C-alpha positions as CSV (number, residue, x, y, z in Angstrom):
1,M,-0.1,0.3,0.1
2,I,0.9,3.4,-0.8
3,L,-0.1,6.5,1.7
4,A,-0.6,9.9,-0.2
5,P,-1.0,12.2,2.7
6,S,-3.0,15.7,1.5
7,I,-1.4,18.7,2.2
8,L,-5.1,20.4,1.9
9,S,-5.6,19.7,5.4
10,A,-2.1,20.7,6.5
11,D,-1.6,23.8,8.5
12,F,0.6,25.8,5.6
13,S,1.9,27.7,9.0
14,H,4.3,25.4,9.5
15,L,3.9,23.2,6.2
16,R,7.7,22.1,6.1
17,E,7.6,20.5,9.3
18,D,4.5,18.5,8.8
19,V,5.9,17.3,5.7
20,A,8.8,16.0,7.0
21,A,6.7,14.4,9.3
22,V,5.0,12.2,7.3
23,E,8.2,11.8,5.2
24,Q,9.9,10.3,8.2
25,A,7.0,8.0,9.2
26,G,7.2,6.1,5.8
27,A,4.6,8.0,3.3
28,Q,5.6,7.4,-0.3
29,Y,3.7,10.2,-1.8
30,L,3.0,13.8,-0.9
31,H,-0.5,14.6,-2.5
32,I,-1.2,17.9,-3.7
33,D,-4.7,19.3,-4.7
34,V,-4.7,22.1,-7.1
35,M,-8.3,23.6,-7.2
36,D,-9.2,26.9,-9.0
37,G,-13.1,27.9,-7.5
38,H,-14.3,26.7,-11.0
39,F,-14.3,23.2,-11.8
40,V,-14.2,23.0,-8.0
41,P,-16.2,25.4,-5.6
42,N,-13.0,25.9,-3.7
43,I,-9.8,27.3,-4.4
44,S,-6.5,26.1,-3.0
45,F,-2.9,26.9,-4.5
46,G,-0.3,26.8,-7.3
47,A,2.6,25.7,-8.9
48,P,4.7,28.2,-6.5
49,I,3.8,26.1,-3.4
50,I,5.1,22.9,-5.1
51,T,8.4,24.6,-6.0
52,S,8.8,25.9,-2.4
53,I,8.2,22.2,-0.9
54,R,9.9,20.5,-3.9
55,K,13.2,21.9,-2.1
56,Q,12.6,20.1,1.3
57,S,11.0,16.6,0.2
58,N,12.2,13.9,-1.7
59,M,8.7,12.3,-1.9
60,V,6.7,11.8,-4.8
61,F,4.9,14.8,-5.4
62,D,1.0,13.3,-6.6
63,V,-0.3,16.4,-8.3
64,H,-4.0,16.5,-8.3
65,L,-5.4,19.3,-10.8
66,M,-9.1,19.8,-10.0
67,I,-9.3,22.6,-12.5
68,S,-10.8,23.7,-15.8
69,D,-8.1,24.0,-18.1
70,P,-5.2,21.8,-17.1
71,L,-3.4,21.8,-20.4
72,R,-2.9,25.0,-19.9
73,Y,-1.0,24.8,-16.5
74,I,1.1,21.1,-17.3
75,D,3.9,23.1,-18.1
76,D,4.1,25.3,-14.7
77,F,3.5,22.1,-12.6
78,A,5.9,19.9,-14.3
79,K,8.8,22.6,-13.8
80,A,7.8,23.2,-9.9
81,G,8.5,19.1,-9.8
82,A,5.5,17.3,-9.9
83,D,6.5,13.1,-10.4
84,I,2.6,12.6,-11.0
85,I,-0.1,14.6,-12.6
86,T,-3.6,13.8,-12.4
87,F,-7.0,15.6,-14.0
88,H,-10.4,14.7,-14.4
89,I,-12.7,13.4,-16.8
90,G,-15.3,16.1,-17.6
91,C,-12.4,19.1,-17.6
92,D,-12.5,21.8,-20.3
93,S,-9.1,20.7,-21.7
94,D,-9.0,17.8,-24.6
95,V,-7.9,14.7,-22.6
96,D,-5.3,13.1,-25.4
97,K,-3.8,16.4,-25.4
98,T,-3.3,17.0,-22.1
99,L,-1.9,13.4,-21.3
100,D,0.2,14.0,-24.0
101,A,1.8,17.4,-22.7
102,I,2.1,15.5,-19.4
103,R,4.1,12.3,-20.5
104,A,6.2,14.8,-22.8
105,H,8.0,15.9,-19.3
106,G,8.6,12.4,-18.5
107,I,6.4,12.1,-15.4
108,R,3.4,10.0,-15.1
109,A,0.0,10.7,-16.0
110,G,-3.2,10.1,-14.0
111,L,-7.0,10.4,-14.9
112,A,-9.8,11.3,-12.2
113,V,-13.3,10.7,-11.7
114,N,-15.8,11.9,-9.5
115,P,-18.3,9.6,-7.9
116,D,-21.2,10.4,-10.4
117,V,-18.8,10.0,-13.4
118,P,-18.4,6.2,-14.7
119,V,-15.0,4.5,-14.4
120,E,-15.2,3.5,-17.8
121,T,-14.6,6.9,-19.5
122,M,-11.0,6.3,-18.4
123,F,-10.3,3.2,-20.3
124,P,-10.0,4.5,-23.6
125,Y,-6.6,6.2,-22.3
126,K,-5.3,2.8,-21.1
127,D,-2.1,3.3,-22.8
128,K,-1.4,6.6,-21.8
129,I,-2.4,6.7,-18.2
130,D,-0.3,5.4,-15.0
131,M,-2.7,6.0,-12.4
132,A,-6.4,5.9,-11.9
133,L,-7.8,8.1,-9.4
134,I,-11.3,7.1,-8.2
135,M,-12.8,10.0,-6.0
136,S,-14.3,8.7,-2.8
137,V,-15.9,12.0,-2.2
138,Y,-17.0,14.9,-4.6
139,A,-13.7,16.8,-5.1
140,G,-13.4,20.1,-4.0
141,F,-13.5,19.7,0.0
142,G,-11.2,18.1,2.9
143,G,-13.3,16.1,5.7
144,Q,-16.2,14.4,3.7
145,S,-17.3,11.1,4.4
146,Y,-16.3,8.3,2.3
147,I,-18.9,7.1,-0.4
148,P,-19.5,3.8,-0.5
149,E,-20.8,3.4,-3.7
150,V,-17.7,3.8,-5.4
151,N,-16.5,0.3,-4.2
152,E,-17.2,-1.3,-7.4
153,K,-15.7,1.4,-9.4
154,I,-12.3,0.5,-7.6
155,R,-12.9,-3.0,-8.4
156,A,-13.7,-2.4,-12.2
157,A,-10.5,0.0,-12.3
158,R,-8.2,-2.8,-11.0
159,D,-10.1,-5.4,-13.1
160,F,-9.4,-3.4,-16.5
161,F,-6.1,-2.0,-15.9
162,G,-4.6,-4.9,-13.9
163,P,-2.3,-5.4,-11.3
164,D,0.8,-4.0,-11.9
165,F,-1.1,-0.5,-12.1
166,D,-2.0,2.3,-9.8
167,V,-5.4,2.8,-8.5
168,E,-5.9,5.6,-6.1
169,V,-8.5,6.3,-3.7
170,D,-9.4,9.8,-2.5
171,G,-11.7,11.1,0.4
172,G,-13.1,10.1,3.8
173,I,-10.3,7.5,4.2
174,K,-9.0,6.8,8.0
175,P,-7.3,3.8,9.7
176,D,-10.3,2.3,10.7
177,N,-11.9,2.3,7.2
178,K,-8.4,1.7,4.8
179,H,-9.2,-2.0,4.3
180,I,-12.5,-1.4,2.2
181,P,-10.7,0.7,-0.7
182,L,-7.7,-1.9,-0.2
183,S,-10.1,-4.8,-0.5
184,F,-11.9,-3.6,-3.9
185,G,-8.4,-3.2,-5.5
186,A,-7.0,0.1,-4.6
187,N,-3.0,0.2,-4.0
188,V,-2.9,4.3,-3.2
189,L,-4.9,5.8,-0.4
190,V,-5.0,9.4,-0.2
191,A,-5.6,11.1,3.3
192,G,-5.8,14.5,4.4
193,S,-7.9,15.6,7.6
194,A,-7.0,12.1,9.0
195,V,-3.5,12.5,8.7
196,F,-2.7,16.5,8.9
197,G,-5.5,17.2,11.2
198,A,-4.3,14.6,13.7
199,P,-3.2,15.6,16.8
200,D,0.0,13.6,15.9
201,I,0.8,13.7,12.2
202,T,3.6,11.1,12.7
203,A,1.7,8.7,14.7
204,A,-1.3,8.8,12.2
205,A,0.6,8.2,9.2
206,K,2.5,5.1,10.6
207,A,-1.3,3.9,11.3
208,F,-2.2,4.1,8.3
209,L,0.9,2.2,7.1
210,A,0.8,-0.1,9.8
211,E,-0.9,-3.7,8.5
């Protein structure tokens, strides 16, 4: 299992220290949610934040673009230090062109679907993506509850993409329910408030990584 703590729930007054804490705890990915206030109703941050923390961390930067026109910003996020860039089916950008732009930088590409978007919409892009992100909440805000109806979508993604492909699940995941997405085939779990919102960030990350 790969843990990808989401800095959307972090306290930015000591972001450097908190990112270091999850890295030292053994988290492999750092999930970075970018929101534009248009594709989703919230606004977060852009490439300069990634540039800043890239200097401080060797984690895999898992950049999740919840924005209307991801193609316009691929170069910026690639230069900032993204290792994976994922964007949503249903955005305004051409999917093939956006995937090509990501891969042209030699970094991994992913596609995401909200709970109301069929997982099958990702299938035509199998040869161009390295990760499928199944949202288990509606993109835009942290602290939401896991939507169990996505479980069959996780299973369908695993069945279609095969055993050696990253199937990531994001939203409402905690140490006491992580077994649910894992049992349906997920291997990458995003956790925001359950890690960065915990009193002891290191302990929370270790609890996720424990068997």
